[in-house]
N, C-alpha and C positions, 0 to 999 in steps of 0.2 A: 228443374224437372222434378214433379212430384214423384215420391217413391211409394212403392206398395208396402202395406203394413199388415202384419198378421192380425187376425181378429182375436180378441179375448174369448176364451171359453166361458159359457154362462156360469159354470161352477167356480170360475176363478174370481168372480167379483167379490169384493170385501163385504162381509156381513156388517150391517149397521152398528152392531155392538162393538165391533173392532175399529170403527172409524176414529173414535176419540184417541186411542192409544197410538194409532199411526200418525195422526195429526200432531200429537204431543211430541213423538219421537222426531219427526221431521222439523218441527219448530225448534226443538232442542239443538239439532244439528245446525240449523240456520243461525241460531244465535251464537253458538260456539265458533262457527267459522267467521261470522262477522266480528266477533271479538278481536280476531287477529289484526283487524285494521288499526285499532287504537291501543293494542296491548302494550306497546313500548313507548307510547307518547310521553308518559311521565319520566322516562329515562333519557329523553333526548339531550338534556344538558349534560348528562353523566356519561353518555355513550362513548365519547372520544377517550375518556380516562378508563372506563370499564374495558374497552376493547383494544386499548393502546393504539389508537389510530387517530387520524385528523377528523375535524368536524365534518368536513366535505365527505370523506369516506363514510363516516358514521351514518350520514343521512341516507345512504343507500339501504340501510336496514329497514327503512319505511318504504322508499322508492321501489326496491326490488319486490316487496310483497304485493304492491299495487300492479306492477307490470306483470308479475306472474299470474295473479288473479285475471287480469284482463286478457291475457294470451290463452290461458288454459280453459277458461269458462266456455267459449264457443266450441272448442275442441272436445271437452268432456261431454257437452251436451249432445254433439253429434254422435260420439261414441256411445252415449247412453241410448239414444235411438236405435242404434244398430246392435250393440252387444248386451243391453240390459241396463236400465236406470239404476236399479238396486246395486248392481255390481259395480258400476262407475261411482256411485255414492260411497260405497264402502272403500273404494280405492282413494277417493277424495279424503275420507277421514283418516285412512292410513298414512296418507301424505302429511296431513297435519300432525299426527302423532309422531312420525319420524322426525319432521322438521322441529317439533318442540323439544324432543329428546336431544337432538344435535345441539340446539341452543342451550339446553339446561346442563349439558355436560362439557361445554367448551366456553372458554373466554377468548378464543382466537377469532378475529374479525372475519377472515374467509369462511370459517365454519359457521359462525352465526349468520353470516349473509346466506349461506347455502340453506340453513334451517328456515330462515325467513322466506326464502323462495319456495320451499316445500310447503310452508304454512299458507302462502298465498295461492298456491296451486289448488288448495281445497275449496276456493270460492265457488267453484262450479256446483258445490253441494246444493245451493239454494235453488237454482233453476231445475236441477235434477229432482229435488223434492217436490216442486211445484207440478212438474210433469208426472210424477208418480201419483199424485193425488187425483189427477185427471183420469188416470188409467184404472185406479183401484177403488175409489170411493163411490158410494151411491150418488147419483146425479144431484139430489137435493142437498148434499153436503159439500159438494165441490167448490162452489162459489166462496162461501165463508172460509173454508179451509185453505184455499189458495191465498185469500186475502191475508190471513194471519201469517202463513209462511213467507209470503212475499215481504211483509212488513219486518220480518226478522232481520233483513239486511240493514235497516236503520236502527232497530232496537239494539242489536248486538254492539254497534258502534257506539250508541248513546250510553249504554251502561258500562261499556268497556273502560272508558276514561276513568270514572271514579273508582271502579274495582281495581283497575291496575295501579292507580295512584295510592290507594290504601295498602295494597299488597307490597308495592315497591318501597313505601315509606316504612312499613313495619317489619320487613324482613329482607332477605337476600334477593337481588334482582333475578337470579336464576329460579327463584321460587315461582315467578310468573310463568315460566316455561314448564316447570314441573306440573303446575296446576293446569295449564292449557293441554299438556299431554294427557292428564287424567280426564279432563273433560272430553277430549277427543276419543279416548278409549271408552267412556260411558256412551258417547254418541254411537260409536260403531257397534257396541254390544246391543243398544237399543234398536238399531236398524236390523241387526241379525235376528233379534228376538221377535219383532212385531211387523217389520215391513216385508211384504212379499215381493217377489220379482215380477215386474210387469210383464204381461203376456204379449204387449204390443212391441214389435221390432220392425225396423226397416231393413229390407234385404237389399243390400248395396255394398259396393266396395268403399273403403274409407279414402277420401280424397287427400292424400299426402301432400301433393303440390299445393292445394288450396290451404291446407293447414300451415304449411311452410310460409307461403306468401302472406297470409293474414298475420301470422306471428311476427315476420320480419317488419311488415308495414306498421303494426301496432307498436312494437318496440321502438321503431324510429320515431313515430308520431308522439308517444307518450313520453319517451325520453326527452324530446325537444320541449314538450309542454311542461313536464315536471322539473327539468334541470335548466331550463332556459334562464332563469333568474340567477342561477349560480354561474353558468357559463357566459352569460351575456346574450341578450336577445339578438344582437347584430353580430355575434361571433360566427366565425366560419363553421364551427361545430354545430351550433344550434340551427343555422340556416341550412347547413348540409343535411341535418337529420330531417328537417321539414321537407326538403326537396326530395330526399330519398323515400320518405313516407308517401308523398304524392305519387312519385313514379311507381313505386312497388304496389300501392293499393289500386291505382288505375289498372296496372298490368293484371293484378290479381282479379279484379272485377271482370276484365276482358276474358281471362282464362275460365273463370267460374261460369260465365254465361255459356260457354261451349263445352262444359264438362257434364257428362251424363248423370253423375251422382255427386253434385257439388257439396262442399263442406256447408256453405250457406246458400240457399236457393234464392238469388237475388230477384227473381221474377216474383216470388212470393213476398219477399221483403219490400218490394217496390209497391205492393198493394197499399192503397191510401191508409187503411186501417192500421197496418203494420208500420208503414213508413212514419206517419205522423205520431203514432204512439212512441216509437223509438226516439224520434226528434224531441218530443216533449219530455221523454225520460232523461235525455241529456240535460235539459234545463232544470228538471226537478233535482237531479243528482248534483248539479252545480249549486243550486240553492241549499241543498242539505249540507254539503261539505263547507260552504261558506259560513253556515252557522257554527259548525263544529270548530272552524279555524278561528273565527273573530271573537265570538262571545267568551270563550275561556281567557283569551289575551285581555279583553276588556275587564273581566272580573279580576284578573291577576295583576293588572297595572297598579302601581303604587298611588295611594290616596293623595300623595303630594302633587301629582299631576293635575289635580282638580277634577278629573273625570274617571280615574281609575277607582276600583273598589277594594283593592288590597287583599284579596283572598289568596290562600295557598292553593296548590294544585288539587289537593284532596277536597277542600271546601268548594272550589270552583266546579269540580266534577260533580259533586253531590248536588250542587245548585242546578246543574243542567240535567241530572239523572231522571227527574220526573218526566221529561220529554220522551224518554225511551218507553216508560210505562204508558204515556198517552198514545204512542204510536200503536202499541200493542192492543190497547182497549178499543181504539177506534177501527181496528181492522174488521170486526164483524159488522160494525155500522156501515163501513164502506161497502161490504158485501150486500147489505140490505138495500142501500141506496142504488147499487148497480142492478140489483134484481127488480127494482121498481122503476127506475129511470134510466138505466143503462150505464155501463161503465164509462162511457164518454163523458156524461154529466158528472160522474164521480171524480174523474181525473180533473175536470175543469174546476170543480168546487175545491179540491185539494190545492190546486195551483193558486187559486184565489185566496185561500186561507193562508198559504205560505207568504203571499204578498202582504196580507193584512198583518202577519206577525212581524215582518221586516219594517212595515210602516210604524208598528208600535215601538220597535226598538229605536227607530229613527227619532221618534217624538219624545220617548221616555226611556232613558237608560241611565238614570242617575242613582238608582239603588238596586240592591241585589234582588229584591222582590220583582222589580220591573224587568230585569234581565230574565229571571226565571219565567215570568208570565210571557215574555216575548218568545223564549225558547219553546214553551209549551204550545203556543199558537202555531209557531213554524212547525214543530213536530207533529201537531195534529194534521196540518195540511200534507206533510210528507207521508204520514200514515195512510191518509185517505188516497193520495195519489199512487203511492207504491202498491197499495192493495188492489187497485183497479187495473193496473198494467197487465198482469197475466190474463185477465179476462178478455181484454181487448186483443191481445196477441193470439190466444187460443181460439178466439172466435173467427179467426181468419187464416189459420194455417192448417194444413192436413195433419191428421192424428199421428202419422209417422215422423212428423218433424217437430213435435211439441217441445222436447228437451233442447234441440238446437235453437229453435226460435226463442224460447225463454233465455237460453244462454246468450244470444245476441242482444236481447233486451237488457240483461244485467250488464253486459259489456257496455252498452250505451250509457248506462248509469255511471259505470266506471270512468268512461270518457269525461262525463260531466264532472265527476268528483276531481279528476286529475286536472282538468281545466280550471276548476274553481281554485284548487290549491295554488296554481301558478298565477292566476289573476289577483286573488286576494293577497297573496304573498308580495306581489310587486307593489300593490297599493299600500299595504302596511309598511313595506321596507322603504318606500319613496317618500312618504310623508311622516316625518318623525319629529320628535322634540327631545331635548337633552335633559336627562335627569341624573345629576351627578356625572358620573363617567359612562352612564349607560345611555343608549339611543332607543327611544321607545316610540311606537306608532302614536301619532297625534290623534286628538279627538276628531279632527276633520277626516283623518284616514278611516276611522271606524265608521263615521257618518257615511263616507263615500261607499264603503263596503255594503252598508245596509241599502243604499240606493241601487247598487249593482244587484243586490239579492232581489229587491223589488222588480227591477228590470227582467231578470231571469224568470221569475215567476210569472210576470205578465206575458212574457214571450211564450212561456209554457201554456198559458190560457189561449193564446192566439193560435199556436200550433195544434192544440186539441180541437179548436173550432173547425179545422180542416178534416178531422176524422168524420167519416159518414155518420149522419144523424141516427140512422136506424141500425145501430150496432147492438149486438147481443152476444152473450157468452153461451156457447154450445158445448155442455159438459162432455158429451160423447158424440162423435160423428157417426153417421151411418156407414157401416162397413160393406 
């Protein structure tokens, strides 16, 4: 059921001269939050020793962050619609700061795991920031601003890997968390200084039952997807998690349809424009993480394999870093294409470019420059696609549900990345060659991951084709 929203006062609209600083502050928040996804990737081989635990336990330091982000994002979006988007954005950054400090001050696995959960809980900052832009900026600035902030989800992850590798190699591993705490503090201060509280609020009670049901269902589903390779895909634990997720999410949907003020308005989410945008988001998220997982391993495989390029983590990260810059630079381009041809066309072009990038990698992957070019093409497509999604979502949802709708879209991207991690890991782990005492992914395994990436991007194109042709972004609804 659509909820009533309070109308913004004419005097509360942001003056054009302040739009740039608001956009900059929200972009900075988005990049800092997205950095948490790849912050400890360079530490993965050392984590069992650093935390005095097993390799299986140490992997939870990454899994827990992804789970926390997936669960908290739709909840923080709904609370932002109800209680204030700026307020929830500050709470998100506070969670990141506290989590970073816990990790920086401790070498205990349970405490580090707790800190990583708190860092992941900050992921809701990106959809909250997108929604603030819709409420606060002049209409002529909204499209390009949303495109830039939306792209930070990919940009932060892309630049996080080389940045973390350089810091981890040159200093203490805990320095990573001190830096993330400092960046979180700077983000919070920027929000306090320049971002106004949105005047748009939804007057409704918070759906605690819906939040609990969605959280339990997502945890069961994403645990099965992300840990299935470790537990065994046919194990009782994995199959039980999948079954529990199915039962819980079906029951959750049944309850949400009968709730007066649901956490997620499934009737709105079922609209063609929203539904197929979210489904395409899953595929684009899948393709994005596939690149992040496979290309670094190919770059770091020993040259003795005949196909590996023998780079260390730092140089591999630097090779892929230009992709993050490409994502950011193409965000305004995405907004211009959307303004002229509609965001549906932009999303379709982005997915097609992703497919082209994977085709390039499939045909040419024998040199560092070739991998760099492939990564830049894929990143260009991701930048176009990610930047178009908020326009499609906001053009189809009531103004009082913008944060929760964007939160759900971000969740769909997270489902795609988690699924990609599982699928690509299975392929790389099951098709191996021996190199001394080590077992490494074979050349055929990398080729198959590129084919899977092409298939995901093509499926995104097909799903986008089902979005109504005459879609447009409406910066402000009539109140």
